[in-house]
TIKE-373102 format. One record per residue (C-alpha): x, y, z; residue in three letters. Coordinates in steps of 0.05 Angstrom, whole numbers, plus 5000, padded with zeros to 4 digits. Example, Ala and Ser with C-alpha at 12.3 -4.5 7.8 and 13.67 -1.06 7.14 Angstrom:
524649105156ALA527349795143SER
// end
This chain:
902188526550UNK903488586625UNK899589246628UNK893488906595UNK893788336646UNK894188826703UNK888489256675UNK884088636666UNK885688406737UNK884089106764UNK877289086728UNK875788406759UNK877588626830UNK874289316830UNK867189066834UNK868888616892UNK872089196931UNK866689706917UNK860889206931UNK861889277007UNK862690027002UNK856090076965UNK851989657013UNK846490047046UNK848690307114UNK856090317097UNK855991077088UNK853391177160UNK859790877187UNK863691497168UNK859891877222UNK861491347277UNK865191827321UNK859392337320UNK854391777334UNK858591537395UNK858792247422UNK851292327412UNK849891657445UNK854391847504UNK850492497513UNK843892127511UNK846191647566UNK848992217610UNK842692627605UNK839492617675UNK833192217680UNK826892637695UNK821692197727UNK816192617695UNK818992427626UNK820991707642UNK817091407584UNK819991907533UNK827091777560UNK825991017554UNK823491107483UNK829891507467UNK834190967497UNK830690437456UNK831290837392UNK838690957404UNK839790237424UNK836590017358UNK840790517318UNK847090257350UNK845189537334UNK843789717262UNK850290087257UNK853789477285UNK850489037232UNK852889507177UNK859789507206UNK860288747206UNK859588767130UNK862989427112UNK869589457149UNK876089107137UNK879388627188UNK883189037238UNK878689657233UNK872689217234UNK874388877300UNK875689527336UNK869189827308UNK865289227330UNK868089237400UNK866589987405UNK859389877381UNK858589277427UNK860389717488UNK855290247463UNK849789707456UNK851489407524UNK851090097557UNK844390227527UNK841989537545UNK844089647617UNK840890327619UNK834390067593UNK834389487644UNK835689967701UNK831490557683UNK825790277641UNK823589627674UNK816389687692UNK814790217640UNK810790107577UNK815889897524UNK810789817469UNK814090377427UNK820589987419UNK
// end
């Protein structure tokens, strides 16, 4: 009888656990380390004045990607891991925001 109750309880809990994992965007969080490395490389790339608009477009695209990833992380991660992930993504977002403010003010930002 106890096994039946445990089995029934497991069936009731399983959809709630897997619901967050199946949300769109949750699978992209598994590559968060690679994303952070790529974002760091984009920010460290020297700014070429001849390609300023292209660089600013890249900063904007990466900023948007970081914000989208943060939104997914806010729904997909558990409490301790979630807080650490959100803090990491907030620092990435702030870094891109600062870079855009410094390097891209005065350029055409219509492509964002």
